[in-house]
Structures are given as C-alpha cells and as structure tokens.
N, C-alpha and C positions, 0 to 999 in steps of 0.2 A: 124134731130130728133135724141134725146138722147136715147141710149139703156139702158136697165135695168141692174142693177148690181146684177144678180142672179146667183146662182151656181147650177149645176146639176151634182153633182158627182156620183149619182146612175146611170147614163146613161151608163157608160162604166166599172164601178168598182164594184166588190162584196162586198168589204170593204170600210170603209170611209177613206178619206185621212188623218184624224187625227190619224189613226191606224198606218201610216207610219212614223210619226214624233214624236219622243220621248217626253214624258211629260216636260222634263226639257230643251228642245232645245230652244236657243235664238230667233229662228224665231217666236216662239208663243207670246213672249212678244212685239217683233217688230210689229207683226201682229195687236196686240191690239192697239199700238200707232198709227199705220198707219190708222186703221179703224176709230179711233177717230179723226184723222186729216181730213180724207176724208169726214166723216159726217159734220164736221165743214165747209168743202168746198162745200157742197151740193148745196148752194144758188148761189155760183159763177158758179158752172157747169150748173145749171138751167138757169141762165141769158145768159150764153154763147150760149147754144143750143135753147133757145126760139126765137131767131132772125131767125133761120132756118125755114122758113114756106113753103118751096118748096115741102116738102112731101118726099116721098121714103122710103127706108128701114131704120130702126134705126141703128145707128152707134154702135160700140163696146163701152160699157160704159167706161167713162175716168177712173173711179176707177179702173177698171180691168187692163187697160193700165199702170196706174201708179204703181200698184202692181207688174205687170210683169216687168216693167223697173227697180223697186227697186230690185227684185230678180237678175236681170242681173247684176247689179252693185255689190251686195253683194257676188255673186258667180264668178265674173270675167269673165262673158260670153261675147265674143267679139262681137256678133252679135244677132240681133233678130232671125235670122234663126236658129242659134245654140241654142238658148233658147227653141225653139219649138221642 
C-alpha cells in the first residue's frame, strides 16, 4: 500500500521550514524540478503499488524517499543513518 506524500512541518516546529532556507538557495530551484519530475512519475508509482493487495500499513511515499536520497547525494552524506 502506497503512503501519501504529505508534509506535517507544524508538528515539531514553530517556524516553517522555508524560513530556514534562504530565498536564493539552489535547493529551492532543485526542489521545483524534482517535484515536477515526481508528479510525472506518479502513474508509475501508482502501477507499482497497486499490485500489492495484501493490505497492512502504508509504506513511506516513494517521493519522500527519492527526495531524501537526492539530499544525501547533494550533501555527500555517507549513509542514511547519518542523513536522519
């Protein structure tokens, strides 16, 4: 089951995450490009996850995982554990 690509920044922060990233930072432009690409891949993700009819808890959205892995590559983080 495919998880939703939602974001709940207000759960732990008083400020928005956009307040921490400067307006001219390259990550803002990269995020826009990545989000457009992920929207285009939505059908592919839906096809991959519709075959799973076993039920259970929803997975982490593949879009979130791909964004996290991209940050890992851009910032040269050696492992997923260090990224978290």
